[in-house]
Residue frames as a rotation matrix with the C-alpha (Angstrom) as fourth column:
MET 1
0.914 0.313 0.260 0.85
-0.217 -0.166 0.962 10.37
0.344 -0.935 -0.084 -29.23
ALA 2
0.566 -0.783 -0.260 4.33
0.824 0.537 0.177 8.83
0.001 -0.314 0.949 -28.94
GLY 3
-0.471 -0.869 0.154 6.73
0.845 -0.494 -0.205 11.48
0.254 0.034 0.967 -27.71
GLU 4
0.067 0.575 0.815 3.92
0.162 -0.812 0.560 13.96
0.985 0.094 -0.147 -26.98
HIS 5
-0.767 -0.296 -0.570 4.27
0.613 -0.073 -0.787 15.86
0.191 -0.952 0.238 -23.71
ILE 6
0.267 0.911 0.314 1.49
0.507 -0.410 0.758 17.52
0.820 -0.043 -0.571 -21.76
ALA 7
-0.736 -0.432 0.522 1.82
-0.158 -0.640 -0.752 20.38
0.658 -0.636 0.403 -19.28
ILE 8
0.234 0.813 -0.534 0.08
0.541 0.348 0.766 19.61
0.808 -0.468 -0.358 -16.00
THR 9
-0.516 -0.245 0.821 -0.45
-0.581 -0.604 -0.545 21.40
0.629 -0.759 0.170 -12.73
VAL 10
0.295 0.561 -0.774 -1.19
0.224 0.746 0.627 19.10
0.929 -0.358 0.094 -9.83
THR 11
0.130 -0.194 0.972 -1.32
-0.897 -0.440 0.032 19.51
0.422 -0.877 -0.231 -6.07
VAL 12
0.245 -0.161 -0.956 0.41
0.181 0.976 -0.118 16.63
0.952 -0.144 0.268 -4.30
ASN 13
0.056 -0.146 -0.988 0.25
0.968 0.252 0.017 16.51
0.246 -0.957 0.155 -0.51
GLY 14
0.654 0.378 -0.655 -0.61
0.586 -0.801 0.123 20.21
-0.478 -0.464 -0.746 -0.48
GLU 15
-0.216 -0.803 -0.555 2.27
-0.010 -0.567 0.824 21.28
-0.976 0.184 0.114 -2.73
ASP 16
0.803 0.537 -0.259 1.69
-0.207 -0.157 -0.966 22.55
-0.559 0.829 -0.015 -6.26
TYR 17
-0.324 -0.864 0.386 3.72
0.227 0.325 0.918 21.14
-0.918 0.385 0.091 -9.14
ARG 18
0.704 0.388 -0.595 3.87
-0.503 -0.320 -0.803 22.28
-0.502 0.864 -0.030 -12.74
GLU 19
-0.300 -0.800 0.519 5.46
-0.181 0.582 0.793 19.66
-0.937 0.145 -0.319 -14.97
GLU 20
0.124 0.233 -0.964 5.66
-0.990 0.094 -0.105 18.50
0.066 0.968 0.243 -18.56
VAL 21
-0.219 -0.142 0.965 4.91
-0.424 0.905 0.037 14.78
-0.879 -0.401 -0.258 -18.73
PRO 22
-0.972 -0.037 -0.233 4.76
-0.223 0.461 0.859 12.25
0.075 0.887 -0.456 -21.54
ALA 23
-0.242 0.968 -0.063 1.13
-0.888 -0.194 0.416 11.72
0.391 0.157 0.907 -22.53
THR 24
0.378 0.401 -0.834 1.34
-0.210 0.915 0.345 8.06
0.902 0.045 0.430 -21.56
ARG 25
-0.735 -0.678 0.023 3.09
-0.157 0.136 -0.978 8.45
0.660 -0.722 -0.206 -18.18
SER 26
0.141 0.768 -0.625 1.14
0.620 0.423 0.661 6.89
0.772 -0.480 -0.416 -15.35
LEU 27
0.673 0.164 0.721 0.42
-0.416 -0.722 0.553 8.80
0.611 -0.672 -0.418 -12.18
LEU 28
0.932 -0.362 -0.018 2.47
0.251 0.609 0.753 6.15
-0.262 -0.706 0.658 -10.37
ASP 29
0.190 -0.912 0.363 5.55
0.972 0.123 -0.200 6.81
0.137 0.391 0.910 -12.51
PHE 30
0.246 -0.036 0.969 5.02
0.160 -0.984 -0.077 10.57
0.956 0.173 -0.236 -12.24
LEU 31
0.911 0.147 0.385 4.94
-0.338 -0.267 0.902 10.38
0.236 -0.952 -0.193 -8.43
ARG 32
0.786 -0.606 0.118 7.91
0.393 0.639 0.662 8.03
-0.477 -0.474 0.740 -8.14
ASP 33
0.112 -0.815 0.568 10.16
0.991 0.136 0.000 9.15
-0.078 0.563 0.823 -10.99
ASP 34
0.021 -0.066 0.998 9.35
0.506 -0.860 -0.067 12.83
0.862 0.506 0.015 -11.50
LEU 35
0.531 0.280 0.800 8.54
-0.427 -0.727 0.538 13.89
0.732 -0.627 -0.266 -7.93
ALA 36
-0.519 -0.805 -0.287 10.73
-0.225 0.453 -0.863 11.33
0.825 -0.383 -0.416 -6.09
LEU 37
-0.076 0.586 0.807 7.78
-0.993 0.032 -0.117 10.30
-0.094 -0.809 0.579 -3.90
THR 38
-0.493 -0.309 -0.813 8.75
-0.566 0.824 0.030 6.65
0.661 0.475 -0.582 -3.73
GLY 39
-0.723 0.292 0.626 6.44
-0.522 0.363 -0.772 5.62
-0.453 -0.885 -0.110 -0.89
THR 40
0.466 0.874 -0.136 3.77
-0.715 0.282 -0.639 4.66
-0.521 0.395 0.757 -3.41
LYS 41
-0.457 -0.702 0.546 4.76
-0.342 0.706 0.621 1.18
-0.821 0.097 -0.563 -4.60
GLU 42
-0.007 0.413 -0.911 4.29
-0.972 0.212 0.103 -0.65
0.236 0.886 0.400 -7.87
GLY 43
-0.154 0.041 0.987 2.98
-0.473 0.874 -0.110 -4.15
-0.868 -0.484 -0.115 -7.37
CYS 44
0.009 0.278 0.960 1.12
0.542 0.806 -0.239 -5.69
-0.841 0.522 -0.143 -10.27
GLY 45
-0.858 -0.317 -0.404 0.89
-0.096 -0.673 0.733 -2.70
-0.504 0.668 0.548 -12.62
GLU 46
-0.797 0.603 0.014 -2.66
0.250 0.309 0.918 -3.82
0.549 0.735 -0.397 -13.47
GLY 47
-0.419 0.655 0.629 -4.79
-0.729 -0.655 0.196 -2.32
0.541 -0.376 0.752 -10.68
GLU 48
0.303 0.555 -0.775 -5.25
-0.065 0.823 0.564 -5.63
0.951 -0.120 0.286 -8.90
CYS 49
-0.107 -0.482 -0.870 -3.07
0.754 0.531 -0.387 -5.36
0.648 -0.697 0.306 -5.78
GLY 50
0.843 0.533 0.067 -3.58
0.386 -0.687 0.615 -1.84
0.375 -0.493 -0.785 -4.38
ALA 51
0.131 -0.871 -0.473 0.12
0.961 -0.005 0.276 -1.27
-0.243 -0.491 0.837 -3.63
CYS 52
-0.771 -0.463 0.438 -0.04
0.597 -0.765 0.243 1.98
0.223 0.449 0.865 -5.60
SER 53
0.242 0.969 -0.049 -3.20
0.918 -0.213 0.335 3.32
0.314 -0.127 -0.941 -3.95
VAL 54
-0.928 -0.357 -0.104 -3.39
0.372 -0.886 -0.278 7.10
0.007 -0.296 0.955 -3.63
ILE 55
0.024 0.946 -0.324 -6.26
0.762 -0.227 -0.607 9.49
-0.647 -0.232 -0.726 -3.03
LEU 56
-0.875 -0.212 0.435 -7.20
0.471 -0.576 0.668 11.62
0.109 0.789 0.604 -6.05
ASP 57
-0.634 0.635 0.441 -9.67
-0.485 -0.771 0.414 14.40
0.603 0.049 0.796 -5.25
GLY 58
-0.279 0.499 0.820 -10.93
-0.937 0.046 -0.347 12.44
-0.211 -0.865 0.455 -2.26
ARG 59
0.805 0.583 -0.110 -11.30
-0.589 0.763 -0.266 9.14
-0.071 0.278 0.958 -4.12
LEU 60
0.087 -0.767 0.636 -9.06
-0.336 0.578 0.744 6.08
-0.938 -0.278 -0.207 -3.74
VAL 61
0.858 0.104 -0.503 -7.44
-0.513 0.183 -0.838 5.13
0.005 0.978 0.210 -7.05
ASP 62
0.525 -0.749 0.404 -4.72
0.586 0.662 0.467 2.80
-0.618 -0.008 0.786 -8.27
ALA 63
0.376 -0.421 -0.825 -2.04
-0.405 -0.876 0.262 5.18
-0.833 0.236 -0.501 -9.52
CYS 64
-0.665 -0.644 0.379 -0.85
0.032 0.483 0.875 2.60
-0.746 0.594 -0.300 -12.05
LEU 65
-0.280 0.667 0.690 -4.19
0.919 0.395 -0.009 2.91
-0.278 0.631 -0.724 -13.88
VAL 66
0.765 0.514 -0.388 -4.37
0.433 -0.857 -0.280 6.71
-0.476 0.046 -0.878 -14.00
PHE 67
0.199 -0.685 0.701 -2.45
0.811 -0.286 -0.510 8.82
0.550 0.670 0.499 -16.49
ALA 68
-0.525 -0.473 -0.708 -0.51
0.781 -0.598 -0.179 11.67
-0.339 -0.647 0.683 -14.91
ALA 69
-0.928 0.181 0.326 -2.32
0.061 -0.789 0.612 14.01
0.368 0.588 0.721 -17.33
GLU 70
-0.008 0.981 -0.193 -5.62
0.458 0.175 0.871 12.99
0.889 -0.082 -0.451 -15.71
ALA 71
0.082 -0.037 -0.996 -4.37
0.992 -0.097 0.085 14.53
-0.100 -0.995 0.029 -12.46
ASP 72
-0.739 -0.361 0.568 -4.09
0.493 -0.865 0.092 17.97
0.459 0.348 0.818 -14.08
GLY 73
-0.418 0.550 0.723 -5.82
-0.449 -0.817 0.361 20.51
0.790 -0.174 0.588 -11.87
ARG 74
0.619 0.689 -0.378 -6.51
-0.082 0.535 0.841 17.93
0.781 -0.489 0.388 -9.17
ARG 75
0.216 -0.468 0.857 -5.36
-0.972 -0.185 0.145 17.01
0.091 -0.864 -0.495 -5.65
VAL 76
0.367 -0.199 -0.909 -3.33
-0.052 0.971 -0.233 13.88
0.929 0.133 0.346 -4.94
GLU 77
0.485 -0.252 0.837 -2.62
-0.873 -0.085 0.480 12.52
-0.050 -0.964 -0.262 -1.48
THR 78
0.261 -0.494 -0.830 0.18
-0.197 0.814 -0.546 9.99
0.945 0.306 0.115 -1.06
ILE 79
0.605 -0.088 -0.791 1.67
0.685 0.566 0.460 8.17
0.407 -0.820 0.402 1.89
GLU 80
-0.491 -0.871 0.024 4.28
0.758 -0.440 -0.481 10.93
0.429 -0.218 0.876 2.22
GLY 81
-0.561 0.332 0.758 1.51
-0.258 -0.940 0.221 13.38
0.786 -0.072 0.613 3.08
LEU 82
0.260 0.745 -0.614 -0.13
0.392 0.500 0.772 11.26
0.882 -0.442 -0.162 5.77
ALA 83
0.062 -0.316 -0.947 2.00
0.988 -0.113 0.103 12.40
-0.139 -0.942 0.305 8.72
GLU 84
0.549 0.159 0.821 1.89
0.384 -0.920 -0.078 16.12
0.743 0.358 -0.566 9.44
GLY 85
0.499 -0.384 0.777 4.45
-0.628 -0.778 0.019 18.26
0.597 -0.497 -0.630 11.23
GLY 86
-0.575 -0.817 -0.050 6.40
-0.595 0.459 -0.660 15.23
0.562 -0.349 -0.750 12.40
GLU 87
-0.393 0.540 0.744 3.27
-0.704 0.344 -0.621 13.70
-0.591 -0.769 0.245 13.96
LEU 88
-0.993 0.087 0.085 2.13
0.120 0.829 0.546 10.32
-0.023 0.552 -0.833 12.72
HIS 89
-0.351 0.933 -0.083 -1.43
-0.704 -0.204 0.680 10.09
0.617 0.297 0.729 11.45
PRO 90
0.031 0.437 0.899 -3.76
-0.916 0.372 -0.148 8.13
-0.399 -0.819 0.412 13.80
LEU 91
0.924 0.298 -0.240 -3.78
-0.377 0.817 -0.436 5.31
0.066 0.493 0.867 11.24
GLN 92
0.193 -0.935 -0.299 0.01
-0.314 0.230 -0.921 5.09
0.930 0.271 -0.249 11.26
ARG 93
-0.476 -0.317 0.820 0.02
-0.862 -0.019 -0.507 4.94
0.176 -0.948 -0.264 15.06
ALA 94
0.412 0.738 0.535 -2.71
-0.787 0.584 -0.199 2.30
-0.459 -0.339 0.821 15.03
PHE 95
0.780 -0.209 -0.590 -0.88
-0.324 0.671 -0.667 0.20
0.535 0.711 0.456 12.42
ALA 96
-0.282 -0.958 0.049 2.25
-0.482 0.097 -0.871 0.25
0.830 -0.269 -0.489 14.58
ALA 97
-0.393 0.174 0.903 0.35
-0.909 0.074 -0.410 -0.57
-0.138 -0.982 0.129 17.78
ALA 98
0.590 0.747 0.305 -1.62
-0.664 0.664 -0.344 -3.42
-0.459 0.001 0.888 16.19
GLY 99
-0.376 -0.788 0.487 1.34
-0.189 0.580 0.793 -4.90
-0.907 0.206 -0.367 14.31
ALA 100
0.607 0.782 0.142 -0.56
0.040 0.148 -0.988 -4.35
-0.794 0.605 0.058 11.07
ALA 101
0.687 -0.470 -0.554 2.60
-0.702 -0.232 -0.674 -4.02
0.188 0.852 -0.489 8.97
GLN 102
0.738 -0.494 0.458 4.88
0.159 0.789 0.594 -6.97
-0.655 -0.366 0.661 8.48
CYS 103
-0.001 -0.793 0.609 7.00
0.964 0.162 0.212 -6.96
-0.267 0.587 0.764 5.33
GLY 104
-0.180 0.001 -0.984 5.70
0.270 -0.962 -0.050 -3.43
-0.946 -0.274 0.173 4.69
TYR 105
-0.912 -0.256 0.321 5.35
0.365 -0.149 0.919 -3.55
-0.187 0.955 0.229 0.92
CYS 106
-0.264 0.902 0.341 1.57
0.768 -0.017 0.640 -3.16
0.583 0.431 -0.689 0.92
THR 107
-0.233 0.204 -0.951 1.54
0.911 -0.295 -0.287 -0.78
-0.339 -0.933 -0.117 3.87
PRO 108
-0.893 -0.082 -0.443 1.58
0.002 -0.984 0.177 2.57
-0.450 0.157 0.879 2.02
GLY 109
-0.745 0.649 -0.152 -1.30
-0.230 -0.036 0.973 1.56
0.626 0.760 0.176 -0.27
MET 110
-0.243 0.646 -0.723 -3.15
0.777 0.576 0.254 -0.07
0.580 -0.501 -0.642 2.61
LEU 111
-0.557 -0.009 -0.831 -2.82
0.664 -0.606 -0.438 3.06
-0.499 -0.795 0.343 4.74
MET 112
-0.936 0.226 -0.270 -4.17
-0.333 -0.816 0.473 5.20
-0.113 0.533 0.839 1.91
ALA 113
-0.491 0.799 -0.347 -7.12
0.128 0.459 0.879 2.81
0.862 0.387 -0.327 1.46
CYS 114
-0.234 0.372 -0.898 -7.81
0.960 0.236 -0.152 2.99
0.156 -0.898 -0.412 5.19
LYS 115
-0.802 -0.084 -0.591 -7.59
0.246 -0.948 -0.200 6.79
-0.544 -0.306 0.781 5.13
ALA 116
-0.832 0.540 -0.128 -10.03
-0.353 -0.338 0.873 6.96
0.428 0.771 0.472 2.22
LEU 117
-0.291 0.729 -0.619 -12.36
0.593 0.645 0.482 4.67
0.751 -0.227 -0.620 4.15
LEU 118
-0.266 0.156 -0.951 -12.23
0.932 -0.209 -0.296 6.76
-0.245 -0.965 -0.090 7.31
ASP 119
-0.969 -0.042 -0.244 -12.53
-0.021 -0.968 0.249 10.02
-0.246 0.246 0.937 5.38
GLY 120
-0.603 0.776 -0.188 -15.85
-0.386 -0.077 0.919 8.76
0.699 0.626 0.346 4.00
ASN 121
0.555 0.733 -0.393 -16.96
-0.015 0.481 0.876 6.76
0.832 -0.480 0.278 7.05
PRO 122
-0.168 -0.736 0.656 -15.33
-0.680 -0.396 -0.618 7.87
0.714 -0.549 -0.434 10.31
SER 123
-0.297 0.122 0.947 -17.03
-0.850 0.418 -0.321 5.13
-0.435 -0.900 -0.021 12.34
PRO 124
-0.118 0.264 -0.957 -17.03
-0.774 0.580 0.255 1.96
0.622 0.771 0.136 10.24
THR 125
0.790 0.296 0.536 -18.10
-0.538 0.754 0.376 -1.45
-0.293 -0.586 0.756 11.47
ARG 126
-0.141 -0.852 0.504 -15.55
-0.311 0.521 0.794 -4.27
-0.940 -0.045 -0.339 11.26
ASP 127
0.171 0.278 0.945 -17.30
0.730 0.609 -0.311 -5.52
-0.662 0.743 -0.099 8.11
GLU 128
0.982 0.189 0.032 -17.17
0.167 -0.761 -0.627 -2.05
-0.094 0.621 -0.778 6.53
ALA 129
0.403 -0.909 -0.107 -13.47
-0.699 -0.381 0.605 -1.79
-0.591 -0.169 -0.789 7.42
ALA 130
-0.226 -0.456 0.861 -12.79
0.164 0.853 0.495 -5.18
-0.960 0.253 -0.117 5.83
HIS 131
0.534 0.500 0.682 -14.74
0.761 0.068 -0.645 -4.16
-0.369 0.863 -0.345 2.73
GLY 132
0.934 -0.145 -0.327 -12.87
-0.198 -0.971 -0.136 -0.84
-0.298 0.192 -0.935 2.58
ILE 133
0.012 -0.999 -0.051 -9.51
-0.761 -0.043 0.648 -2.60
-0.649 0.031 -0.760 2.20
ALA 134
0.532 0.318 0.785 -10.77
0.067 0.908 -0.413 -5.33
-0.844 0.273 0.462 -0.13
GLY 135
0.991 -0.136 0.015 -8.90
-0.002 -0.127 -0.992 -3.87
0.136 0.983 -0.126 -3.13
ASN 136
0.288 -0.933 0.215 -5.53
-0.899 -0.341 -0.276 -4.09
0.331 -0.114 -0.937 -1.37
LEU 137
0.753 -0.071 -0.654 -3.63
0.066 0.997 -0.032 -7.34
0.654 -0.020 0.756 -1.15
CYS 138
0.172 -0.724 0.668 -1.43
-0.980 -0.194 0.042 -8.28
0.100 -0.662 -0.743 1.78
ARG 139
0.350 -0.103 -0.931 0.38
-0.253 0.947 -0.199 -11.60
0.902 0.305 0.306 1.82
CYS 140
-0.609 -0.775 -0.172 1.68
-0.002 0.218 -0.976 -11.32
0.793 -0.594 -0.134 5.39
THR 141
-0.833 0.125 0.540 -0.90
-0.534 -0.440 -0.722 -10.16
0.147 -0.889 0.433 7.93
GLY 142
-0.737 0.660 -0.143 -4.10
0.665 0.746 0.018 -12.08
0.119 -0.082 -0.990 7.29
TYR 143
-0.401 0.530 0.747 -5.88
0.202 -0.744 0.637 -8.67
0.893 0.406 0.192 7.41
GLY 144
0.397 0.626 -0.671 -7.12
0.783 0.151 0.604 -9.06
0.479 -0.765 -0.430 11.01
THR 145
-0.157 -0.540 -0.827 -4.54
0.867 -0.476 0.146 -6.67
-0.472 -0.694 0.543 12.43
ILE 146
-0.915 -0.127 0.382 -5.22
0.334 -0.768 0.546 -4.18
0.224 0.628 0.745 9.64
VAL 147
0.001 0.985 0.171 -8.96
0.349 -0.160 0.923 -4.17
0.937 0.059 -0.344 10.39
GLN 148
0.381 0.075 -0.921 -8.13
0.924 -0.001 0.382 -3.81
0.027 -0.997 -0.070 14.09
ALA 149
-0.653 -0.695 -0.299 -5.90
0.686 -0.711 0.155 -0.81
-0.320 -0.104 0.942 13.31
VAL 150
-0.645 0.508 0.570 -8.73
0.205 -0.604 0.770 0.83
0.736 0.614 0.285 11.33
MET 151
0.401 0.853 -0.335 -11.10
0.569 0.055 0.821 0.34
0.718 -0.520 -0.463 14.26
GLU 152
0.118 -0.443 -0.888 -8.55
0.949 -0.213 0.232 1.79
-0.292 -0.871 0.396 16.71
ALA 153
-0.880 -0.442 0.173 -7.86
0.475 -0.814 0.334 4.79
-0.007 0.376 0.926 14.48
ALA 154
-0.253 0.875 0.412 -11.60
0.290 -0.338 0.895 5.41
0.923 0.347 -0.169 14.14
GLU 155
0.524 0.427 -0.737 -11.94
0.803 0.039 0.594 5.44
0.283 -0.903 -0.323 17.93
GLU 156
-0.299 -0.767 -0.568 -9.04
0.868 -0.466 0.172 7.87
-0.397 -0.442 0.805 18.25
SER 157
-0.823 -0.058 0.565 -10.46
0.422 -0.728 0.540 10.36
0.380 0.683 0.624 15.76
């Protein structure tokens, strides 16, 4: 397996890519290093912090735990694809209005977790919103403003 490369075709934020990747390359490294989509952050590298959260075929995943080859033939949504046509996504607007981003390191992964939550449950309760972000660590906000932003974005949609 060392040195083996695999041809993959993956749709990232609506754009198709055909690449040869090392068999052991993570989806996180593929996004950051091969596609220069550096919004997705590496935190722990062990799937514990959520900094690298992306949406893979509609499901929230930690990109550090997924091989790039596993994304072959699939759709990936990253933070770079959240805003469209120069317009911020309702979650991005709500995060800004609520002050839900402080240092900002967790923000891309947190926004993707919130998007996955709202995609599956457009009208969550506060408890459901808190549960929806439970896999994403933030050392700055205390989570209250993030939950508030989710609730505001849900009302806007």
